[in-house]
C-alpha positions, 0 to 999 in steps of 0.5 A, a space after each residue: 751705387 755702383 749702377 747709378 754712377 754706371 748710369 750717369 756715365 752713360 748718359 752724359 757719354 750718349 749725350 743726353 745733356 744735364 736736363 733730363 739726368 734727374 729723369 733718367 735716374 728717378 726711371 731707374 728704380 723701376 717702380 712707383 711713378 714718375 712724373 715728366 718734368 712740364 713743359 718740354 724735355 728735348 731729347 739727344 738719346 732714349 729716355 729709358 725705363 729700367 730693364 724688368 720694371 714693374 708695377 711702374 706709371 710714368 706720367 705727364 704733369 697736369 700742366 702738361 709734358 713734352 718729350 721731343 726728338 733734338 735734331 741730334 736724337 739718335 736711338 731707337 725710340 724717345 722711350 724705350 721699355 726692355 721688359 717688365 711687368 704692368 708698366 702704364 704710360 699716360 697723359 703727355 705728348 711726344 713729338 718727333 721732330 720728323 722733320 729733321 730726322 726722318 730719311 729714307 727708308 726701305 722695309 726691314 729684312 723677311 727675318 729682322 725685326 721692326 723692332 731691331 731695324 727702324 728707328 726714330 720711333 714714339 715708344 718701344 715696348 718689348 718683352 712687356 706684360 701688363 702695358 698700358 698706354 692711354 692719353 698719349 700725343 704723338 705728332 711728327 713721329 719719322 718711325 713707329 708712332 708706338 711699336 710693340 714686341 713680344 708683349 702681352 696684356 696690352 691696353 692702348 686706348 685715348 692715343 692720337 697720333 697725328 702727322 707721322 711715318 717716313 718714305 723710301 728712297 721713291 718718295 713712296 711709304 714705308 708703312 711706318 707713321 702708326 701703331 705696331 705690335 708684332 712678332 707674338 703680342 698676345 691680348 690685347 686691345 688698341 681702343 679709341 685712337 685716332 689717326 690723322 695723316 698717317 704715311 703707312 699703316 694705322 694699326 698693324 700687326 705683324 709677325 715674321 713666318 717663324 715666329 708666334 702670330 699676335 693673338 686675342 686682339 681687340 681693335 675698336 672705335 679708332 677714326 682715321 684720315 689721311 691715311 698713305 698705307 692701311 687703316 687696318 692690317 691683320 698681318 699672321 694673327 688668329 682670334 682678333 677682332 676690328 670692329 666699329 672703326 670708322 675712316 675716311 681718305 685711306 689712300 691718300 696722298 696718291 704719291 705717297 702709295 707704295 705702288 712699287 712694292 705692291 702696298 695698295 690701299 686697304 681699309 681693313 687688310 689681311 697678311 700671313 695666317 690669319 684665323 678666327 677672327 672677325 672685321 664688323 661694323 666698320 665703316 669708311 668713305 673715301 678709299 683710293 684701293 679696296 674696302 676689305 682684303 682678306 689675304 690669309 684670312 680662313 675660319 672667320 667673319 666679315 659682317 655689317 661692314 661699309 665702304 662708301 665713294 662718291 668719286 668717279 674711276 679717276 678720283 681713285 688711280 689705285 682703286 680696287 675690288 671691293 672684297 677681295 680673297 687671296 691665299 699667299 700664305 702656304 701655311 692656310 687654306 681660303 675657306 668658311 668664311 661668312 661674307 654678310 650684311 657688307 655695303 659696297 658702293 662705288 668700287 673702281 672694278 667689282 664687288 667681291 671677288 671670291 676663291 676657296 670653297 665653304 663660304 658664305 656670301 650673303 644679304 650684301 649691297 655691292 652699288 656703284 661697282 664698275 665706276 672704271 666702266 671694264 671693258 668700255 674703257 680698255 686700256 685706260 684702267 687696265 680693264 684686260 688685267 688678264 686677257 684670259 679672264 675678260 670678266 675679272 674687273 667687271 662682274 659682281 661677284 667674281 667666282 675665281 679659280 685662284 689668286 696668289 696659288 690655285 684654290 677654285 671657288 667651289 662649294 660656296 653659297 651665293 645669296 641674297 645679295 644685291 648688285 647694281 653698277 655699270 654692265 652688271 644686269 649680264 655679269 652679276 654672277 660671274 665665273 673665271 674660265 675652269 671655274 663652274 658657277 653650278 659647283 656654288 649654291 647660287 640663289 635670289 641674288 637680285 642683279 640691275 644697272 642704272 
């Protein structure tokens, strides 16, 4: 009884309103099935599950249930799960009222997780084992549609996210809007979800440097359209599969791209230390950035992916290479990556930028490269980004001497690739100053110009 009285007092003090009070009390049981009321339930404060909820299902009414943030809403998320075992959320809608609640905000400090920084999320779950989110429609959320921290055994399926995310003080995206799994979330699956008009990342795994890596995940068969940052970013993770996803217009709208923060859009991005992972059979069209970024990626595979751009260089103001290796994380070395059977059709600059050792780059189709016509166009597109490396942005496959750290390309196999584009007949496979082509195995690469 004392717990019930305290809950009622807390609810009234928080301004939750009498309309949601009966539902909040039912959620205190922490068990069984709770059906949301039909129609729209307007919230001034988060709808919170009991700490330690177990075997609890929250489901929408057959007539339709909407949790909507009021203009007075204050809190981390409309629906919050602080801890629990076997929690299911299914078949309802969330309206985050972004127009009323979004305020300019940057990224958190490097030692602060998003779960303790970003407000006005759709769903926030922390320390839950056995979490299922299915058939939930999320719109107009200022923060993240779904934010999970330190969760295990997660299944997110058939979730739709639209018109979500907010901006920093310069009007650029601040990475919010989509689904974020952070701080060592493990054994997760995000499948058959749709993302449209998301200002930040669509699906993102993220961990701070000293936090456990996210692990054993599958991101598959999701669709993306009009994404301001990355469709998928795998950050600081191990054993993750990104397969059979598709999307178009990644890096749109142009004015939302976080240029000042270095947030160049990518169809499939990587950050931190990522190994034992596979990016396969993904298809993207109209990418205003990179197709695949492998910053921190090692001992993994990139197979059978496609990025197709139909426009000219002017159509992609943030256009880049097709596939890019990098090594920003100090705990990894760029080594033993298979990049095979991928198609890059239309890249502003080159096809594949390679650093590191013992990679196999084979049977890729790299066509319509160098839309910028470097170096003929010169300063118009920043073709001489590094004057001491004049071939950098106008080669099909470029063997670099390093990226964030020195890592000369050596002992790599580059074979059976088909490469064409502006000036490619003479610059099919090129090397940076100090990198020897002979230190790599090059064979049966077909090169040509239009």
